[in-house]
N, C-alpha and C positions, 0 to 999 in steps of 0.2 A: 273423498280423497284424503281428508285430514287424518282419518283413522288408518288408512292404508299406508300412506307415505310420510305423514307428518307435515305435509305442505297444504297451505290454503291456496286453492286454484280458482280463479274467476271464470265465469262462463265465457268471457271474451277470449281467454287463453285457450279454452277447450275448442271454441269455434275456429280459432286460427289454426290449431293443430289439425283439426278435422279437414279444414280447407286444404292444408298442405298434403294431406293423405288422399285427397280426392273425394272426400265425403261431402256432397253438396247439401247444404241446408237451405231452408226457406229464406225468403227475403225478410229482413228485420223491419218491424213496423215503426220503431223509433230511431231510424237511421238519421245520422247527422245531416243537417241541411246544407252545410258547406262541403264542397267537393274536396277541398284541401285540408279537412280536419285530420288531426293526428290522433292515432290510437297507440297506447302502450304496447310494445311487442313482448311476446312471451319469452321469459328467460330460458336458457338452455336446460337447466336442471328441472324446471317445471315441464318443459316440452317432453323431456325424456320420461318423466313420470306419467304424463298424460298418454304418451304412446304405449307405455307398458299397460296402462289400464285399458286402452282401446284394444290391444292385442288380447288381453285377458278376457274381455267380453266378446271377442271374435268379431270386432267391427272392422279390423284391418288384418 
């Protein structure tokens, strides 16, 4: 993603965008123990770049 758009994107952000698009992933093995744990949310500019990449690879 860095070479494509110049953005560093974490796996967490990619998983969040996939979930929004309806792509179901497997259960994460290192899930937080607390139910109310907070995760950083994907910024809009990175979400747009991830969506473009998913469309490019015909995943959505």
